[in-house]
N, C-alpha and C positions, 0 to 999 in steps of 0.2 A: 543595749548596744555594747559589744565587747571591745576589748582593747587588743592591740597588736601583740604577738608574742615578743618577748624580750630576747635579744641576741646581741652578741658583740661583733662589731665589724673590725677586722684586722686587714690592713692594706699597706703596701710598701710605698706607694707614690702619693698618697693623700687620703684624707677622710673628711667628709662633710656631714655634720649632724644637724638636723632641723626637726621640726614637728611634723613634717609632711614628706612622704617618700619621694614624690615627684620633684620636690624642691631640693632634697638632698641629691637626687640624680642630676638635676640641672647644674648644681654646683660641681659635681664630678665631671660633667661634660666640659665645663670651663677649664678644669684642671687638665683634662685629656688634650685639650687644644693648645696647651702650653701656658695657660693662665696661672696667675699667682693665687695664693690663698685669699688675698683681698678680692680678686676677680670673682672667685667662687662664692665668697661671702656676699658680694654685691648682688649677683644674679640670683642667689638663693633667697636673700632678703626680699628682693623685688617679687620673687615667685610667691613667697608667703603672703605678701600684700595682695596678690591676685586671688589665690585660692582660699586664704583664711582672712578675709577682710575684717572679720570680727576682732582680730588681734593686732594687725599691722597694716601698713600701707604708706603711700607717699603723702598722705594727709596727716602723718604722725611724726614722731621723732625718736631719739634714743641716744645710745653711746656705743662706741666701738673701741676695743683695745687691740693693738697690733704689735706682735713681736717681729721685729725686722732682724733676720739672722745676720751674724757678722760676715763681712765681705772677704775677710782674710783670716787664716788660722791664727789663733792666739788673741784675736780681737773679741770684744764683748758685743753681745746683741744690744739693740736699742728697742725700747718699748714705748709706744705712744698711745694716747687715747684721744679720740675725736668726740667731742661733746656736740651732738646735734639735737639736743633737747629742744622742745618747743619753747618759743619766746612770747611773752605777753605783748599784745599790741600796744601802740602808743597811747591809745585812749584809756588804758587800764588805770584804775585808782584803787587804793587800799580799801575803800568802803563800797566798792561796786556791788558786792554781794551781801551788803548789810541789810538790816531791817526786813528779814524774811525773804530775801532774794537768793538764798543759798542754792535753791533748785536751779537757778539760771546758770550756775557753774557746772551743772550735771549734764544738761542736754541743751541743744539749740546753739545758735551762732555765737552767743556770748561766751560759751564754754570753750571755744577754740583758741589755742595758742597758734602762732605762726609756725607752720610745719617745718621741720628741719631735716627730714630723712634724705631727700634728694641732695641737698647741699652737703650733708655729711658723707654720703656715699660717693659723690663726685670728688670731694676733697681727698678721700682715701684712694680713689682711682688715679687721680693726678699724681699722688705720691708713690703708689706702689702697684698700680695696674700694669699688666703686660698685654692683655687683649684690648681691642678698641672698645670704647663705651657702647657703640652700637651692638657689638657682639654680645654684650651682657644684657642689654635692654630689649632688643627685638624679639628674642625667644619668649620673653614674658608677655609682650604685646600679642604674639601669636597664640600663646596659651590663653590669654584673656578672651579671645574670640570664642572659645568653647572647650570645656572639659567636663568631667562628670563629678558630681557631688561626693566628696570624701566623707568618711564616718564622722570626723570631728565637726566639720561644717554642718552636716545634717543634724547632729545633736544640738548645736547652738541655734540653728534656725528654729527648732521646736520651742526654744525658750522665749521667743519674741513674736508670737503670732499676731499681736495687734500691730506692731511695727510693720511687719512684712505683708500683712493683708490690707492695711488701711493707709499706708504711706505709699503713694504711687511711685515715688522715686526708687523705693526699695522693692515694692511688689513686682515691678517690671522685671527684676532680676531674680528674686527669690520666691515669687509666687506668680509666675507669668500667666498661668491658667486659672488663677483664683484659688489655688491650693498650694500649701507649703511644699517646697521641693524636699525630696527624700534622698537617702543614700543611693547613688547610682544614676540619678536623674541627670540629664544634660543641663548645663548651665553656661551662660556667657555674659561677658561684660563689655559690650561693643564700644561704648563711650570711653571706658577705661583703656581699652586696647588702642584706640586712636590717640588718647593722651600720651600713652607710653611711646607710641611711634613718633610723636612730636618731640618728646624728651630724648628719644634715641638720636634724632637729627640735631636738635638744638641744645642738648645738655640740660643741666639744671637751670640755666638761664631762661629756658622756655617756660619754666614754672615760676620763677621769681621776678623777672625783669619787665613786668607790665604787659605781657603777651595776652592773647585771648584766654589762655588758661588762668592766668592771674586774675584777670577781670571777671571771669566766670565764678571763680571761687569767692572773690570779694563780694560779688553780687549775691551769691547764695548765703554767705555768712550774714550779711546785713539784712537780707530778706527774712532771716530766721532769728533776728534779734541781736545780732552782733554789731561791732563797731570797727571792723578791719578796713584797712586801706591798701591800695597798691604800694604805697610807700613803705608800709610795714613789711611787705614781702621783699621789696628792694633792699631794705635795711637788714635783713636777716643774715647772720654770719655764723657758721660753725666755728668751734674752737678746737685747736689742737695743742696738746702739751705732753711733756714726759709723764708717763703714768705714775700713780702713787705706788710706792714700793714697800713691801713688807717681807717677812720670812716666817716660815712655820716648819719646825723639825728639820731645818737645813734647806728646805725648798725655798726658792725665791718666788714671791707672788707679786704680780703687777695688776692693778685695777684702776677703775675710774675714780676721780676725785669728786667732792661735793659739787653740785647737788645730787650726785648719785649716792648709793649706799655702800660704795667701795670701802670708805673708812670704817664703816660699821662691821663689814665682813672681816677686815683685818683685826679689829678690836676683839671680836668673838674668838677668832683663832688664837690671838695672843693670850686670852684668858685660859684657853684649853692647854696651851703650851706649858703651863705650870704644873700639869698633871701627867702621869704616865699611864697611857691606855694599853692594857695588855689583853684583856678580853672584855667583851661587851657584857655589862652588868648594870644593875639598877643605879649604883652610885655614879658611874661615869655618864650614864644617860641623864641622870638628874643634873649633873654639872653642865651638860650640853644645853639642857632646857634653861638653866639659870643664865647661861651665856646669851641665849636668845632674848631673855627678859632684860638683862642689862644692855644688850645691843639695841633693842627697841627703845629703851630709855635714852640712849645716846643719840639715836637717830632723831629724836624729838628736839635735839639741840642744833640740828643742821639746817642749812638753807643755801641759796646761791651766794657764794662768798663775795662776789662783786658788790653785793648790796649789804655787806656787814662792815661797820667801821672797825670792828675788832674780831678777828677770825681765830683767836686763841682757842676757843672751845672746839672749833672744827679741827684745827691743826693738831691737837693733842690726842684725839680719839684713837688714831691708828698706832700710837706709840706703845712700846713695851712697858715704859714706866707707868703710863696711865692704866694699863691692864693690871700691872702689879698692885696698884692702889685699889682698883675695883675688886680684884680677886680676894683681898682680905675681907670683903663683905659677903663673899659667896659662902653660904651656910651649907655644909655637907649634910646636916641633919634634916633640914626641911626647906620647903619653898616659902616665900614670903608674900604678904599682900602687895598690891600694885605700888602703893606709895613708897615702899621700901626701896624701890629701884630708882626713884626720883625722876620720873618722866615729866617733861614740861607740858605735854599735851598728848591727846589720843591720836594714834595713827589711823590712816584711812585706807580703804581698799582701792586698788587700781588693777583690776584683773585682766584687761585686754592687752596682752603682751606676747611677744614672740622672740625666740633666741636662735642664733645660728653660730656654730663653732666649726672652724676649719683649720686643718694642719696640712701643709703641702710638703713635697719632697725636699725642699730646701731648708725646712725647719721654720718657715714663716708660720706663725699662729695668729688666728683672728678669732675674737670673741665679740659678737655684736648683738645687742638687744634693742629691739625697736618696738614701738607701741603707739596705739591710738587711744590708750588709757582704758576706758571701760569697753565692754563688748559693743562693737560698732561705734566706738567713740562718742561723739555728740549725738549720735543717731540722726545725723544729717548727711545725706548723699547728694552731691551736686550732679544733676542729670546731664549737664553739658560735658563735664570732664570725667564723670564716673567715680570721682574721688570721695571716699568716706572721710569726713572731718573728725579730728580728735576732740576730746573734751579734757585736755590737760590743765585748763584753768581750774578744774576741780581739785587739783593737787596743791593749790595754794590754800592759805588759811582764810578764815573769815574774821574781819576786824573786831566785831563785837563778841567773838567767841574764842578769844586768844587762849583762854584757859583750856579750851578743848582742842584747838587746832594749831596754836603756836604763833607768837607774834613775829618772829624772824622770817616766817614764810608767807607773810602777807603779799598780796599781788601788787606789783609795780610795773610801770612801763619798761619793757625790755628785759624783765627778770625771767629766770627759768625756775620752774617749781621743783620742789624736792621730789626725789624719785627713789624707789626701792631697787632700781637696776644696779647691777654690779658685774659687768663683763670682765672676766679675769683670765689671765694666762699665767702658767706656772712653769718655772724652770727647775732643773736639778741643781744641786750645789755647784757643779762644774759649769753651769750656764747652758747646758744642752736643753732642748725643749722637752717638757714633761706632759702638760695637758692644757688645753683651752677649754674653758668652762663658763657657763652662765645658765640662766633660767628665766622662765616667765612665771606669772602668777601673782603679781602685785606684792603685798607684804610678805608672801612666802618666798620671794626670790632669794634674798640673801640668806635666810635660814636654810633653804634647800641647798644652795651652793656650799654653805658651811658644813652641813651634815655629809654631803657627798664627798667633799675633800677629806673629811675625817675618815669616812669609810674607805677611801682609797689609800691615804697616807698612813693612818694609824692601824686600820684593820685589814690592809692588804687585799681589798676587793678589787676586781677589775672594773673598768668604768661602767659596764652594763650592770654588773651585780651591785655596784655602789649606788647607781641611780635607782634601780628597782627595789632596793632594800626599803623596808618599811620606814616611813618618814613621820616626824613629829613637827608640831608647829605651836608656838606660843608667842603672841604679840602683845602681851600684858592685858589688853582688853579685847574681847571679853575674858574674864578670869578663868580660863580653861586651857588645858593642853590637848590639842587635837592629835590623835594617833591614827596613822594609816591602818587599814583593815588587816594588814599583814604583820603588824608589830607583835613581838613575842609577849604572851600573856604574863609570864613570870616577871619580866621587866616592868610591865605596866602595873602589876601588883606592888612591886617595890616602890614605884613612883607614888602610888596611892598612899603608901605608908609614910611617905615624906610630904604628905598633904597636897599633892598635885590633884587637881580635879580633872580626870581623864575623860575625854569624850571621843568615841570611835567615829572616824570620818574618813571617807575615801578622798585623799588629797589629790585631786585631778589637776596636776600641774606639770609643766614641761621643763625638763632640764637636759642640756646637751653638752656632752664632753667626749666626743669620739663615739658615743652611743647616744641614743635618743630615748626619752621617757615614754614607755608604752601607755602611761596614764593619759597621755594626750595623743595616742596613736602615732607617735613619732618613730621614724626609722632612719638610721644613718646609712650612708653609702660611701664606698671607697673604691680605689683601684690600685 
């Protein structure tokens, strides 16, 4: 199955970048109606949840960063982040996945955190929306009644034949005639459409406040091994705060705070700011990989700060001073064994994620990443509401394996698990809008954003070129650097001489920054 051709979208009035062309177009429709960048991001995010349920949906959660342009000349913009990450139910305990029960965090009802997507999207709409909530939700309900299978969905369906052929809740949608749907086949999610219509009328309250939707989800969670309650849903609250701020080569960067990986992204860029990149070569690429390795080590020190009695380690990660100290340990001659980078535990995959970036004509920028965690989350679909449930409890640590997964990230009631997500907006030195950027792909998210920003800022590539350029990935374990199939051979040879173990791999991940990654068949749209 091929990927879309890469091209750059240039537009005067706004750009929407997603992993799916129809969702990018839906965001542009909102802009054409006079909607804000937030409106476009909301409807595009809901659209991804309809057509690419393997990565996103109202059964998941995430983070959104919003640049609010100044209202008067000479004033500064304000940048906020909304944390709508999933939250552990009240019955959660640190030992619940102990004694061989780790698999229960991977699938089934016990793996679900209380979803935050709708609460987060509605909070953003109340703050910065221009269109009505119904105008953003109803088109997605209509879409859910029927569309045709896109290339990316078709590819993912083929990965899970047992799920789609043997689980009646899924097979009714993805294998209605006893065979797996393929690209171009008609598909519909009638129950999900009805749920979206109820949410269009009643807002997020229809999901959280003990309605039939809430009761149906709770019943499904508990029928599949979970311990959620209606009160858990009623108690969910998204968080809004001023975004974490950093700089790189004079640009101003704003991103999400812990438990996202925004601090790690800033740390990696701070490390690179100590070098002058003039042309792409083996040494500079080696330094970028080393930044990824140090960054992943620092990520292992992070968790939900509300559950830390001392946040010093989290608070220092994004600072210039901390990067200066770490840079002294970056060896230009060779890479080092894992232990050299001092990770506290091994990081885990969380591949089922989606990203949307929007810039409108006023200079408002939105970067939003949403996720159900793994592909189709908990692999539980509630047939009453049509909602695919997340498995974000798997992003917590295991009590008796803290040397592997990290003790600060243990599950606790009300806690939000660590995430690789880092939705980011960037301004020029004068405060004018520069780029909104983010990615999907679990542990490859912040390294992908890191490399793309360097491609744009240091190597002067346009967003499409920067995204499509060959990508590298190293997350400490396994001890290998994965190189995209397009990466230059001479640079890879130079890396091998510095003792990097290079493995060729097609890094099929999505990144959005005014252009969309063709690795995930993404296409941006503008007007």
